[in-house]
C-alpha positions as CSV (number, residue, x, y, z in Angstrom):
1,M,93.9,188.4,-49.3
2,H,94.5,187.1,-45.8
3,Y,90.9,188.2,-45.0
4,P,88.9,188.3,-48.3
5,L,85.6,189.9,-48.7
6,A,84.0,186.8,-50.4
7,S,84.7,183.1,-51.1
8,S,83.1,180.3,-53.1
9,T,80.4,178.2,-51.4
10,W,80.5,175.6,-54.2
11,D,81.7,172.0,-54.0
12,E,81.1,168.8,-56.1
13,A,77.3,169.1,-55.7
14,E,77.1,172.4,-57.6
15,Y,79.5,171.1,-60.3
16,A,77.4,167.9,-60.7
17,A,74.3,170.1,-61.0
18,M,76.0,172.1,-63.7
19,Q,77.0,168.9,-65.5
20,R,73.4,167.7,-65.4
21,V,72.3,170.8,-67.3
22,I,75.2,170.5,-69.7
23,D,74.2,166.9,-70.4
24,S,70.6,168.0,-71.0
25,G,71.6,170.4,-73.7
26,M,69.0,172.9,-72.4
27,F,70.5,176.1,-71.1
28,S,67.8,178.8,-71.2
29,M,65.2,179.1,-68.5
30,G,63.3,175.9,-67.9
31,K,62.6,173.1,-65.5
32,E,65.7,173.7,-63.3
33,V,64.7,177.3,-62.7
34,A,61.1,176.3,-62.0
35,Q,62.2,173.8,-59.4
36,F,64.5,176.3,-57.7
37,E,61.6,178.8,-57.6
38,K,59.4,176.2,-56.0
39,E,62.0,175.3,-53.3
40,F,62.8,178.9,-52.6
41,A,59.2,179.8,-52.1
42,A,58.8,177.0,-49.6
43,W,62.0,178.0,-47.8
44,S,60.9,181.6,-47.5
45,G,57.3,180.8,-46.6
46,S,55.9,182.6,-49.6
47,R,53.3,181.4,-52.1
48,F,55.4,182.4,-55.1
49,A,59.0,183.1,-56.1
50,V,60.2,184.3,-59.5
51,M,63.9,183.9,-60.3
52,V,65.6,186.6,-62.5
53,N,69.2,187.2,-63.6
54,S,70.2,189.4,-60.7
55,G,69.0,191.1,-57.5
56,S,69.0,194.4,-59.4
57,S,66.6,192.9,-61.9
58,A,64.5,191.6,-59.0
59,N,64.1,195.2,-57.8
60,L,63.2,196.3,-61.4
61,A,60.6,193.6,-61.8
62,M,59.2,194.3,-58.3
63,I,58.6,198.0,-59.1
64,G,57.3,197.2,-62.6
65,A,54.7,194.8,-61.2
66,L,53.3,197.6,-59.0
67,I,53.0,199.9,-62.0
68,F,51.0,197.4,-64.1
69,R,48.6,195.8,-61.5
70,K,44.9,196.6,-62.0
71,Q,44.0,198.0,-58.6
72,G,46.2,200.3,-56.5
73,A,48.9,200.6,-59.1
74,L,51.7,203.1,-58.6
75,K,51.8,205.9,-61.1
76,Q,54.3,208.5,-62.2
77,G,55.0,211.1,-59.5
78,D,53.9,208.9,-56.6
79,E,56.1,209.2,-53.5
80,V,58.2,206.3,-52.3
81,I,60.2,206.6,-49.0
82,V,63.7,205.1,-49.1
83,P,66.7,205.0,-46.7
84,A,69.6,207.1,-47.8
85,V,72.1,204.2,-47.5
86,S,71.7,201.3,-49.9
87,W,72.9,200.0,-53.3
88,S,72.2,202.0,-56.4
89,T,69.7,199.5,-57.9
90,T,67.5,199.9,-54.9
91,Y,66.8,203.4,-56.3
92,Y,67.1,203.1,-60.1
93,P,63.8,201.3,-60.8
94,L,61.9,204.0,-58.9
95,Q,63.5,206.7,-61.1
96,Q,63.0,204.6,-64.3
97,Y,59.3,204.3,-63.6
98,G,58.9,208.0,-62.9
99,L,58.3,207.7,-59.1
100,K,59.4,210.4,-56.6
101,L,61.9,209.3,-54.0
102,K,62.0,210.7,-50.5
103,F,65.2,209.9,-48.8
104,V,65.3,209.5,-45.0
105,D,68.2,209.1,-42.7
106,I,69.4,205.9,-41.2
107,D,69.9,204.8,-37.6
108,R,73.6,205.0,-36.9
109,N,73.4,201.8,-34.7
110,T,71.4,199.4,-36.9
111,L,72.3,201.1,-40.3
112,N,68.7,200.6,-41.3
113,M,66.1,203.3,-41.8
114,D,65.7,205.6,-38.8
115,L,62.1,204.8,-37.9
116,S,61.4,208.1,-36.2
117,Q,62.5,209.8,-39.4
118,L,60.3,207.4,-41.4
119,E,57.3,208.3,-39.3
120,A,57.9,212.0,-39.6
121,A,58.5,211.7,-43.4
122,I,55.1,210.1,-44.2
123,S,52.8,212.5,-46.0
124,E,49.5,212.3,-47.8
125,K,51.5,211.8,-51.0
126,T,53.3,208.7,-49.7
127,R,52.3,205.6,-51.6
128,A,55.0,203.1,-50.7
129,I,58.0,202.5,-48.3
130,L,60.9,200.5,-49.7
131,A,62.7,199.1,-46.6
132,V,66.2,197.9,-47.1
133,N,67.6,195.2,-44.7
134,L,71.3,196.3,-44.7
135,L,74.2,193.9,-44.4
136,G,72.1,191.1,-43.2
137,N,70.2,193.1,-40.5
138,P,66.4,193.1,-40.7
139,N,64.3,196.2,-40.0
140,D,62.0,196.3,-37.0
141,F,58.9,195.4,-38.9
142,A,56.7,195.5,-35.8
143,K,57.5,199.2,-35.4
144,I,57.1,199.8,-39.2
145,R,53.6,198.2,-39.1
146,Q,52.7,200.5,-36.2
147,I,54.0,203.5,-38.2
148,V,52.1,202.6,-41.3
149,G,49.0,201.9,-39.3
150,S,45.9,202.7,-41.3
151,H,47.7,204.6,-44.0
152,D,47.2,203.3,-47.5
153,I,50.9,202.6,-48.0
154,I,52.6,199.6,-49.7
155,L,55.5,198.1,-47.9
156,L,58.3,196.6,-50.0
157,E,61.6,195.0,-49.1
158,D,65.0,195.0,-50.7
159,N,66.4,192.0,-48.9
160,C,69.3,191.4,-51.4
161,E,71.9,191.5,-48.7
162,S,70.0,189.7,-46.0
163,M,68.9,186.2,-47.1
164,G,68.2,184.2,-44.0
165,A,67.7,187.1,-41.7
166,M,64.7,186.6,-39.3
167,F,62.4,188.9,-37.4
168,D,59.7,187.6,-35.0
169,G,60.2,184.1,-36.5
170,K,59.6,185.2,-40.0
171,Q,62.0,185.5,-42.9
172,A,63.1,189.0,-43.9
173,G,62.0,189.7,-47.4
174,T,58.5,188.4,-46.6
175,F,57.0,191.3,-44.5
176,G,56.2,193.5,-47.5
177,L,53.8,193.0,-50.4
178,M,56.9,191.8,-52.3
179,G,60.6,191.2,-51.3
180,T,63.7,190.8,-53.4
181,F,66.8,188.6,-52.9
182,S,70.2,188.3,-54.6
183,S,72.3,185.2,-55.3
184,F,75.4,187.0,-56.6
185,F,78.8,185.4,-55.9
186,S,79.5,187.3,-52.7
187,H,76.0,186.9,-51.2
188,H,74.6,184.2,-48.9
189,I,74.1,181.8,-51.7
190,S,75.6,182.0,-55.2
191,T,74.1,181.0,-58.5
192,M,76.8,183.0,-60.4
193,E,74.4,185.8,-61.1
194,G,70.8,185.7,-59.9
195,G,68.0,187.1,-57.9
196,L,64.4,186.4,-56.8
197,V,61.2,188.2,-56.0
198,V,58.8,186.6,-53.6
199,T,55.1,187.5,-53.0
200,D,51.8,186.0,-51.8
201,D,49.8,188.0,-54.3
202,E,48.9,186.0,-57.4
203,E,48.3,189.0,-59.7
204,L,51.7,190.4,-58.9
205,Y,53.2,186.9,-59.5
206,H,51.6,186.7,-63.0
207,I,52.8,190.3,-63.8
208,L,56.3,189.3,-62.7
209,L,56.3,186.2,-65.0
210,C,55.2,188.4,-67.9
211,L,57.7,191.2,-67.3
212,R,60.6,188.8,-66.9
213,A,60.3,187.5,-70.4
214,H,59.5,190.2,-73.0
215,G,56.1,191.1,-71.7
216,W,54.6,188.1,-73.6
217,T,51.9,185.7,-72.5
218,R,53.9,182.5,-73.2
219,N,54.9,181.9,-69.6
220,L,51.5,182.7,-68.1
221,P,48.9,180.1,-67.0
222,K,45.9,179.7,-69.3
223,F,43.8,181.7,-66.8
224,N,45.8,184.6,-65.4
225,H,45.5,188.1,-64.0
226,V,47.3,189.8,-66.9
227,C,45.3,189.0,-70.0
228,G,42.5,186.9,-68.6
229,E,42.3,183.7,-70.7
230,K,45.0,182.6,-73.2
231,S,44.0,181.0,-76.4
232,D,44.9,177.4,-77.2
233,N,46.7,178.4,-80.3
234,P,50.4,178.2,-79.4
235,F,51.5,179.7,-82.8
236,E,49.7,183.0,-82.0
237,E,49.9,182.9,-78.2
238,S,53.7,182.4,-78.0
239,F,54.3,185.8,-79.5
240,R,51.5,187.8,-77.9
241,F,52.9,190.9,-76.1
242,V,50.8,192.5,-73.4
243,L,53.2,194.4,-71.2
244,P,56.3,196.4,-71.8
245,G,58.7,193.8,-70.4
246,Y,62.3,192.9,-70.4
247,N,64.6,189.9,-70.8
248,L,65.5,189.2,-67.2
249,R,65.5,185.4,-67.5
250,P,68.1,183.3,-65.6
251,L,69.9,180.4,-67.0
252,E,69.2,176.7,-66.2
253,L,72.7,176.5,-64.8
254,S,71.8,179.1,-62.2
255,G,68.5,177.3,-61.3
256,A,70.3,174.0,-60.9
257,I,73.1,175.5,-58.7
258,G,70.4,177.3,-56.6
259,Q,68.8,174.0,-55.6
260,E,72.1,172.7,-54.2
261,Q,72.9,176.0,-52.5
262,L,69.5,176.1,-50.8
263,K,70.3,172.8,-49.2
264,K,73.4,174.3,-47.6
265,L,71.8,177.6,-46.6
266,P,70.8,176.8,-43.0
267,E,74.3,175.6,-42.2
268,M,75.9,178.5,-44.0
269,I,73.8,181.0,-42.1
270,Q,74.6,179.4,-38.8
271,A,78.3,179.6,-39.6
272,R,77.9,183.3,-40.3
273,R,76.1,183.8,-37.0
274,D,78.8,181.9,-35.1
275,N,81.4,184.2,-36.7
276,A,79.3,187.2,-35.8
277,A,79.2,186.1,-32.1
278,Y,83.0,186.1,-32.0
279,F,83.2,189.4,-33.9
280,Q,80.7,191.0,-31.4
281,E,82.7,189.6,-28.4
282,I,86.0,191.3,-29.4
283,F,84.7,194.5,-31.0
284,S,81.6,195.4,-29.0
285,H,83.5,197.5,-26.5
286,H,86.2,198.9,-28.7
287,S,87.4,202.3,-27.6
288,W,87.1,204.1,-30.9
289,L,85.1,201.8,-33.2
290,D,81.3,201.1,-33.3
291,I,79.8,198.0,-34.8
292,Q,76.3,197.4,-36.3
293,Q,73.7,196.6,-33.7
294,E,71.6,193.5,-34.5
295,T,67.8,193.7,-35.0
296,G,66.0,190.4,-34.7
297,E,68.3,187.7,-36.1
298,S,70.8,189.1,-38.6
299,S,72.2,186.8,-41.3
300,W,75.4,188.9,-41.1
301,F,76.3,189.6,-44.7
302,G,79.5,191.3,-43.4
303,F,80.8,193.2,-40.4
304,A,80.4,196.9,-40.3
305,L,82.8,199.1,-38.4
306,V,82.4,202.9,-37.9
307,L,84.9,205.2,-36.4
308,K,83.8,207.2,-33.4
309,P,84.2,211.0,-33.4
310,D,87.3,210.8,-31.2
311,A,89.1,208.0,-33.2
312,P,92.9,208.5,-33.3
313,I,93.0,207.8,-37.1
314,T,91.0,208.7,-40.1
315,R,88.9,206.2,-42.1
316,D,91.2,206.6,-45.1
317,E,94.3,206.0,-43.1
318,L,92.8,202.9,-41.5
319,V,91.6,201.5,-44.7
320,K,95.0,201.9,-46.2
321,K,96.6,200.0,-43.3
322,L,94.1,197.2,-43.5
323,A,94.7,196.9,-47.3
324,E,98.4,196.7,-46.6
325,A,97.7,193.9,-44.2
326,N,95.8,192.0,-46.9
327,I,92.4,192.6,-45.3
328,D,89.7,193.3,-47.9
329,V,87.5,196.3,-47.0
330,R,84.6,198.1,-48.7
331,P,82.4,201.2,-48.0
332,I,79.1,200.5,-46.2
333,V,77.2,199.6,-49.4
334,A,77.1,202.9,-51.4
335,G,77.3,205.2,-48.4
336,N,75.1,208.3,-48.5
337,F,73.5,207.7,-51.9
338,A,71.9,211.1,-52.0
339,K,75.3,212.7,-52.6
340,N,75.8,211.1,-56.0
341,E,75.8,213.1,-59.3
342,V,73.3,210.6,-60.8
343,L,70.5,212.2,-58.7
344,K,70.3,215.0,-61.3
345,W,68.2,212.5,-63.2
346,F,65.9,211.8,-60.3
347,D,62.6,213.4,-59.0
348,Y,63.4,213.4,-55.3
349,N,63.5,215.2,-52.0
350,I,65.3,214.7,-48.7
351,H,63.4,214.6,-45.4
352,D,65.2,216.8,-42.8
353,E,69.0,216.1,-42.9
354,L,70.9,212.9,-43.6
355,V,73.3,213.4,-40.6
356,N,73.9,209.7,-39.9
357,A,74.1,208.6,-43.6
358,E,76.7,211.3,-44.1
359,Y,78.6,210.2,-41.0
360,I,78.6,206.6,-42.2
361,D,79.7,207.7,-45.6
362,R,82.8,209.4,-44.2
363,N,83.6,207.0,-41.3
364,G,82.2,203.6,-42.0
365,F,83.5,200.4,-43.8
366,F,82.9,196.7,-43.6
367,V,84.8,193.5,-43.9
368,G,83.6,190.1,-45.1
369,N,81.8,187.2,-43.4
370,H,81.9,183.7,-44.7
371,H,80.3,180.2,-44.4
372,Y,83.4,178.8,-42.6
373,D,85.1,179.6,-39.2
374,L,86.6,183.1,-39.3
375,A,88.0,183.2,-35.8
376,S,91.6,183.5,-36.9
377,Q,90.8,186.2,-39.5
378,I,88.7,188.2,-37.0
379,S,91.5,188.0,-34.5
380,Y,94.0,189.1,-37.1
381,L,91.7,192.1,-38.0
382,H,91.6,193.1,-34.3
383,A,95.3,192.8,-33.9
384,V,96.0,194.9,-37.0
385,I,93.6,197.6,-35.8
386,S,95.1,197.5,-32.2
387,K,98.4,198.5,-33.7
């Protein structure tokens, strides 16, 4: 592709880190993962970070942790408000734990949750809001805090597309009780596959450690919030199961690579923002295309483009022409997720109408952003569209 969706951010540092693991002969989760977790927690400004094998697994573990905590746990049938545009695994853990989803529309400019719709959707049944920071763009968490006010509502963040985004000087993914990140190949950092959950809550941290590996006590500290106190008998304690967990463990290779990627992250985020400044300069006043409006400081996962109602071409026609010009394009995440057949398995309702989500679904797409200068690719994109 002349303008690809994603590219490798690795160099000799990542390969040397991999070789270090290979030379050690220890590949399953261990000290490299633990070190990456420590460094990621410090980078995000969180007390705790738990690495798992994907951002999707991070969402699963995050919701599971809320089910199994001692006070204020979510229970089957509790209502969770979600935006109608996100990736599938934002929603699946909610269904898998028997929670009721309430879909709200998005803002057509920011592509995040429409906050007026969010405020109107809150009911006495609402127990949680799962905010999604879409394509690098953080939500307006000051307004969300005002909306939640005195309501007993848990705020969570799916920040899998928005590592490095900032709002009011604080990292996106750290405004809620927990937040999730992804380190998949096409994301801001890549550990091959990988994801993380961050939190400041020690009980949730211990539950996450337990759920990540079989629901056993082996990875918990001696005194913990899950089983209280562990015995000193490793023969028995290593195979003591206390929660219905999973195997979401990452590999040591991923932990070692993550440490090197984290060193590069500030520079890579800045390069993405520099590219975004040029993208905004040449597309902000386009006659028949809109672009995503930034909230706070986006980390610009990609560049969204949405056809205006009077556009002289359909989205399908434009996408075809871009593909012919070797420009890689994708829908805006999963579009209006509430249209999918999989919802027959969900307990859900829709607040009002999903007008903007449906419009984005029919008329939106995005192109990639990278850690290197994209001025020529963005100019090429503009030239192809101008034809």
